[in-house]
Phi, psi and omega in degrees: 000141177294159180305323178295325179291315176297317180294317174297321176292328177294320176293316174302314184299317181294309177300327181291352175278347174293148173292155182304322180298320181289317175299323180291322177294318180294319179296323176299314183296314180302318178299315181299317176299319173307314183289318180298317183283347182070031182289163184315313180307315184288325182292313180296318179296319183295315180297319182292323175291328174294322182282316187283334184230051183306327184288343178285154172287167178300317177303316182296315178295321174303316179294321178289325176296317181298316179298314181299313181289324178291326173294321177291328179289321176301314176300319179298311182287334177293336175302322181305315183288313185296314185283346185238354182270161176299154181303311184302317182295310180298310181300326177295336174278344179278105186253329179232133176232106177289132183080012185303314178308309182302314184298313180297322180293319179295318179298310177305333182281346177083005182281337180091164187219141172247127179239125175257118181234128178282165181275066175233141180067212183265062185294336172300324176295320174307313176308312182293320181299311182298321180301326179280348185258328188194161175299134189229138166243131182253116179274144182211153172270131187294135175288167181297323182262130180296326179296329175294317182296315179299318178302306185298322178294321180297316182291314184287333181266004187284352175251013176108355175293150173255107178291131183232121182295141175264078180236000000 
């Protein structure tokens, strides 16, 4: 791995030592800062909320924007925990899997399964759950920087998932 990826992983690892509750608080604060600073994430989310929820008042949309960005911040900081903790620790936190019986039955039938998961909530936990359950290939769009790709593939593939470029 390149030095930038190693340094970033070290930072992720250090933050990943924090309890989830602390990471969630940090993520909420990051989301609020995105909104206060008018960063791209906040601007895009504000436009999307205006388009999708035109019937809401400006105050309602601002409140929803604040909640949305706080949730996005929590998801981002949660990655530090998910990507750096031991498999047993992460798997112990996965308590409910909706549709698990359908998934396990499909795997047992030997037909294979394709799962399309949006980047909402803790989708990375889904990757880790699937990796512990069956052989998994995770399709992804390559990021602009090669070192980021190496970092993401290391973290996503550490429980056995095979990262596959969607090209």
